[in-house]
C-alpha positions as CSV (number, residue, x, y, z in Angstrom):
1,X,-30.2,133.1,114.7
2,X,-27.1,133.1,116.6
3,X,-26.7,132.4,120.2
4,X,-23.7,133.0,121.1
5,X,-22.1,134.7,124.1
6,X,-18.8,135.6,125.4
7,X,-18.8,135.5,129.3
8,X,-15.8,136.5,130.8
9,X,-13.3,133.7,131.8
10,X,-13.9,135.0,135.7
11,X,-17.6,133.4,135.0
12,X,-18.8,131.4,138.6
13,X,-19.4,128.0,138.5
14,X,-23.5,128.1,138.3
15,X,-22.9,130.4,135.3
16,X,-20.3,127.4,133.8
17,X,-23.1,124.9,134.9
18,X,-25.4,126.3,133.1
19,X,-22.9,126.5,130.0
20,X,-21.9,123.2,130.3
21,X,-25.9,122.1,129.6
22,X,-26.3,124.2,126.7
23,X,-23.0,123.1,125.5
24,X,-23.7,119.3,125.7
25,X,-26.9,120.3,123.8
26,X,-25.7,121.4,120.9
27,X,-23.0,118.9,121.1
28,X,-25.7,116.5,120.2
29,X,-27.9,118.5,118.3
30,X,-24.4,118.4,116.4
31,X,-24.1,114.7,116.2
32,X,-27.7,114.0,115.7
33,X,-27.5,115.9,112.6
34,X,-24.6,114.6,111.3
35,X,-25.1,110.9,112.2
36,X,-21.9,111.2,113.5
37,X,-19.6,111.9,116.4
38,X,-18.3,110.4,119.7
39,X,-20.6,112.0,122.1
40,X,-19.8,109.2,124.9
41,X,-16.0,110.8,124.9
42,X,-17.6,114.5,124.5
43,X,-20.3,114.0,127.4
44,X,-17.1,113.0,129.8
45,X,-15.4,115.8,128.7
46,X,-17.8,118.9,128.6
47,X,-17.6,119.7,132.1
48,X,-14.0,120.0,132.0
49,X,-13.4,122.3,129.0
50,X,-16.2,124.5,130.2
51,X,-14.7,125.1,133.4
52,X,-11.1,125.8,131.4
53,X,-12.7,128.2,128.8
54,X,-15.1,130.1,130.9
55,X,-13.4,130.1,133.8
56,X,-9.8,129.9,133.7
57,X,-7.9,129.9,130.3
58,X,-7.1,133.8,129.3
59,X,-8.4,132.8,125.9
60,X,-11.3,135.0,123.4
61,X,-11.9,135.3,119.7
62,X,-11.2,138.8,120.1
63,X,-7.2,138.3,121.1
64,X,-6.9,134.7,119.3
65,X,-3.5,136.1,118.1
66,X,-2.0,137.6,121.0
67,X,1.3,135.6,121.5
68,X,0.8,135.4,125.4
69,X,-2.6,134.1,125.1
70,X,-2.9,130.9,127.4
71,X,-2.9,127.7,124.9
72,X,-5.6,124.4,125.1
73,X,-4.6,121.3,123.4
74,X,-7.8,118.8,123.0
75,X,-5.5,116.0,122.6
76,X,-8.5,113.3,122.9
77,X,-9.5,114.7,119.2
78,X,-12.7,112.2,118.8
79,X,-14.5,114.7,121.3
80,X,-14.6,117.3,118.4
81,X,-18.5,118.2,118.7
82,X,-18.0,119.1,122.5
83,X,-14.6,121.6,121.3
84,X,-16.8,123.3,118.3
85,X,-19.7,123.5,120.9
86,X,-17.9,125.3,123.7
87,X,-15.6,127.0,120.7
88,X,-19.0,128.7,119.2
89,X,-20.6,129.3,122.7
90,X,-16.9,131.4,123.1
91,X,-17.3,133.4,120.1
92,X,-15.1,131.6,118.0
93,X,-17.4,130.3,115.5
94,X,-20.9,130.9,114.3
95,X,-23.5,128.5,116.1
96,X,-25.2,127.9,112.5
97,X,-21.7,126.3,111.1
98,X,-22.4,123.8,113.7
99,X,-24.9,122.1,111.0
100,X,-21.9,121.6,108.6
101,X,-20.0,119.6,110.9
102,X,-18.8,116.3,109.3
103,X,-19.9,117.2,106.0
104,X,-17.4,117.2,102.2
105,X,-15.8,120.9,102.5
106,X,-16.7,121.6,106.1
107,X,-14.0,123.3,108.5
108,X,-16.0,121.3,111.2
109,X,-13.9,117.9,110.2
110,X,-14.6,115.1,113.0
111,X,-11.8,115.6,114.8
112,X,-10.6,118.4,115.6
113,X,-8.5,120.9,112.9
114,X,-6.8,124.0,113.3
115,X,-8.5,125.1,110.0
116,X,-11.2,125.7,113.0
117,X,-10.3,128.9,115.1
118,X,-9.3,128.6,118.3
119,X,-8.0,125.3,117.7
120,X,-4.2,125.1,118.5
121,X,-3.2,121.9,117.2
122,X,-5.0,119.2,114.8
123,X,-4.7,116.2,116.7
124,X,-6.2,114.0,114.9
125,X,-3.8,111.1,115.1
126,X,-5.2,110.4,119.1
127,X,-1.5,110.2,121.7
128,X,0.5,112.9,120.2
129,X,-1.7,115.8,122.4
130,X,0.6,115.8,125.3
131,X,4.3,116.0,123.0
132,X,2.6,119.1,121.5
133,X,1.6,120.8,124.6
134,X,5.4,120.1,126.0
135,X,6.8,121.6,123.0
136,X,4.4,124.8,123.7
137,X,5.6,125.0,127.1
138,X,9.2,124.9,126.5
139,X,8.5,127.6,124.0
140,X,7.0,129.6,126.6
141,X,9.8,129.0,128.5
142,X,12.1,130.3,126.1
143,X,9.9,133.3,125.3
144,X,10.0,134.4,129.0
145,X,6.2,134.5,128.3
146,X,3.3,134.0,131.2
147,X,1.3,131.5,128.8
148,X,-0.3,128.3,130.7
149,X,-0.5,125.1,128.3
150,X,-3.1,122.9,129.4
151,X,-3.7,119.9,127.5
152,X,-6.8,117.1,127.9
153,X,-5.9,113.9,127.1
154,X,-8.3,110.7,127.5
155,X,-7.1,108.0,129.4
156,X,-6.7,105.2,126.9
157,X,-3.9,107.8,125.0
158,X,-1.7,107.2,128.2
159,X,-0.9,103.7,126.4
160,X,0.8,105.4,123.7
161,X,4.8,105.5,123.5
162,X,4.8,109.2,122.8
163,X,3.1,110.0,125.7
164,X,5.8,108.8,128.1
165,X,8.5,110.5,126.3
166,X,6.9,114.1,126.5
167,X,6.1,112.8,130.4
168,X,9.8,112.7,130.8
169,X,10.7,115.9,129.1
170,X,8.8,117.8,131.1
171,X,9.5,116.4,134.0
172,X,13.0,116.7,133.2
173,X,13.0,120.4,132.6
174,X,10.7,121.1,135.5
175,X,7.9,122.4,133.2
176,X,5.3,124.0,135.7
177,X,3.7,126.1,133.0
178,X,2.3,123.0,131.2
179,X,-0.8,121.2,132.7
180,X,-2.0,117.9,131.5
181,X,-5.7,117.2,132.6
182,X,-6.4,113.2,132.4
183,X,-10.1,112.4,131.5
184,X,-10.2,109.2,133.8
185,X,-13.4,107.3,132.7
186,X,-11.8,104.6,132.7
187,X,-13.0,103.4,129.2
188,X,-11.5,103.3,125.5
189,X,-13.3,101.9,122.6
190,X,-15.4,98.7,123.3
191,X,-13.5,98.0,127.1
192,X,-12.2,99.6,129.6
193,X,-8.7,100.8,130.0
194,X,-7.5,98.5,132.9
195,X,-8.8,95.3,130.6
196,X,-7.2,96.0,127.6
197,X,-3.7,97.7,128.8
198,X,-4.0,98.8,132.7
199,X,-2.3,102.1,133.7
200,X,-2.8,102.1,137.7
201,X,-1.3,103.0,139.6
202,X,-1.2,106.1,137.4
203,X,-0.7,109.0,140.0
204,X,2.7,106.6,140.8
205,X,3.5,106.3,137.4
206,X,3.3,110.4,137.0
207,X,5.7,111.4,140.7
208,X,8.0,109.2,139.2
209,X,8.7,110.9,136.4
210,X,8.7,114.6,138.2
211,X,4.7,115.4,137.8
212,X,3.0,116.9,140.9
213,X,-0.7,115.0,141.1
214,X,-4.0,115.5,142.3
215,X,-7.3,113.8,141.6
216,X,-10.5,115.8,141.3
217,X,-13.8,114.7,140.0
218,X,-14.1,116.0,136.5
219,X,-17.6,116.8,136.8
220,X,-17.4,118.7,140.3
221,X,-17.0,122.7,138.9
222,X,-16.5,124.0,142.0
223,X,-13.5,122.3,142.6
224,X,-12.1,122.4,139.1
225,X,-12.5,126.1,139.4
226,X,-10.5,126.0,142.8
227,X,-7.9,124.0,141.7
228,X,-7.5,125.2,138.0
229,X,-6.6,128.7,139.2
230,X,-4.7,128.3,141.6
231,X,-1.5,125.8,139.3
232,X,0.9,125.2,139.1
233,X,0.4,122.0,142.3
234,X,4.4,122.7,142.7
235,X,7.3,125.0,141.6
236,X,9.4,124.2,139.0
237,X,7.1,120.5,138.2
238,X,4.4,119.8,135.6
239,X,1.0,119.6,137.2
240,X,-1.3,116.8,136.1
241,X,-4.9,116.5,137.4
242,X,-6.4,113.3,137.0
243,X,-9.8,113.6,136.8
244,X,-12.4,111.3,137.4
245,X,-15.4,111.5,134.8
246,X,-18.6,109.3,133.4
247,X,-18.4,108.4,129.9
248,X,-21.9,109.8,128.5
249,X,-22.3,112.1,131.7
250,X,-25.5,113.9,131.7
251,X,-27.7,111.8,129.5
252,X,-28.9,108.9,131.9
253,X,-28.6,106.0,128.8
254,X,-25.4,106.8,127.8
255,X,-23.4,106.6,131.4
256,X,-21.8,103.6,131.4
257,X,-22.6,102.7,128.4
258,X,-19.8,101.8,126.6
259,X,-21.6,101.6,123.3
260,X,-22.0,104.9,123.6
261,X,-18.2,105.5,122.4
262,X,-19.7,106.1,118.7
263,X,-23.4,105.2,118.6
264,X,-25.9,107.0,116.4
265,X,-29.1,109.1,117.8
266,X,-32.2,108.2,116.8
267,X,-34.4,111.1,117.1
268,X,-36.6,109.6,119.8
269,X,-33.6,108.8,121.6
270,X,-32.3,112.5,120.4
271,X,-35.2,114.1,121.9
272,X,-35.0,112.3,125.0
273,X,-31.3,113.3,126.0
274,X,-32.4,116.8,125.0
275,X,-35.1,117.0,127.8
276,X,-33.3,115.4,130.0
277,X,-30.1,118.6,129.5
278,X,-32.0,121.5,128.0
279,X,-36.0,121.1,128.1
280,X,-35.7,120.6,124.8
281,X,-34.5,124.1,124.0
282,X,-32.1,123.6,121.2
283,X,-33.3,122.1,118.3
């Protein structure tokens, strides 16, 4: 049975929080049945994704080809079960298709792919979503379109040089139609971002490149709605929201545990996680 819904992009915070719990449960189910995925990254980004898709972005399954639709780029492509779960709830793909995740010949690959309706760019090699989004923002300006471009990057990705070229270009051209959200969970595979290749002071670095910057709580849906609906942060500047998040957010035994970057769920842990999120209503 399909449980897809298509709420408008004006959903309130309470409804978005309900959708995020449901999307987390779907992501868990998808990863458990495939014995694959990156649940720590999925849970970290889920509140941001749901706020964007159900509260902010002008994009839907019925107008997926509208040239003036907003564009979203998931640069942290390994958070694929989160993205596919949200696209399912938004009506882009059938919920049943989530069961094919990671299988041979499935279009639901373990990193997001444009074979899936609603995915604007394939971003399987991390560190390239922001350059793609910057190009899309330049194109939008040349088209005199009101469409917005939003890209979600993991903080570990910002260690890639291609991102800093894009940051310079977006600042140089004052791309106020471009928003970068940094999923700042301070963690990457196996260690803290600050131990591997420190990013701080990230806000000062971004401002020096011509960006307007604000810190937000990436799990505070009411505040994110308010900020995202009032963008840009400044005229003639690209906007960056540094979103403080918790890797594994929403599942008690995953939170702050770096082993859940790509760890597999046992049935016992799967049932326990579902009970915490959804009362066990998703199987």
